[in-house]
C-alpha positions in Angstrom: 81.9 90.1 43.4 80.6 88.0 47.0 81.5 88.1 51.2 84.4 85.5 50.6 86.0 87.4 47.5 88.0 89.9 49.0 89.7 92.9 47.4 93.4 92.4 46.0 96.0 94.9 47.6 97.7 97.6 45.2 100.8 95.1 46.1 98.4 91.4 44.7 97.6 93.3 41.7 100.8 94.2 40.2 101.7 90.2 40.9 99.0 89.4 38.9 99.3 92.0 36.2 103.0 91.4 35.9 103.4 95.4 35.9 105.9 97.7 39.5 103.2 98.5 42.2 103.8 102.3 40.9 102.5 101.5 37.8 99.0 100.0 39.4 99.0 103.6 41.2 99.4 105.7 38.8 96.7 103.5 36.6 94.7 104.0 39.2 95.0 107.5 39.6 93.8 108.1 36.0 90.8 106.3 36.3 92.0 103.7 33.6 92.9 100.6 36.2 88.9 99.8 38.2 90.1 100.8 41.9 88.2 102.7 45.6 89.5 103.2 48.4 89.8 102.1 52.0 90.8 104.8 54.6 92.8 105.5 51.9 94.6 102.9 50.4 93.5 101.3 46.8 91.9 98.0 45.9 90.0 95.8 43.6 87.8 93.7 42.3 88.7 90.9 41.2 86.2 90.6 38.8 87.0 94.6 38.0 90.8 93.4 36.9 89.7 90.9 34.9 87.8 92.3 32.4 90.3 95.2 32.3 92.5 93.1 30.9 89.8 91.0 28.7 89.4 95.0 27.3 92.5 95.6 27.1 93.6 92.4 24.7 90.5 93.2 22.9 92.2 97.1 22.6 95.5 96.3 21.6 97.4 96.6 19.0 98.2 93.7 17.5 102.1 95.0 17.1 102.8 97.8 20.1 102.8 101.9 18.5 104.6 103.0 21.7 106.1 101.6 24.6 104.9 100.2 27.8 103.7 101.8 30.8 107.0 100.1 32.1 109.4 100.3 29.1 108.4 104.5 30.3 109.9 103.7 34.1 112.4 101.8 32.8 113.5 105.3 30.5 112.8 107.6 33.2 115.1 105.4 35.6 118.5 105.5 33.3 117.9 109.3 33.3 118.2 109.8 36.8 
């Protein structure tokens, strides 16, 4: 990251990944998504997120074997 590349916020990462902000928080808290905290707020380096996405692509099965996290979120909301 250069000085001119600002860190991404949770909202920006969620938009980039097309997921809910809660999913970003959950992944970051589990250390499954590369990020760091500044004054208690999560921040993400854009190149780290791009590398993480590429790594996920190489590990992802051709057909999903389990529901995506977003699907799990929807199921939990329905149960409430």
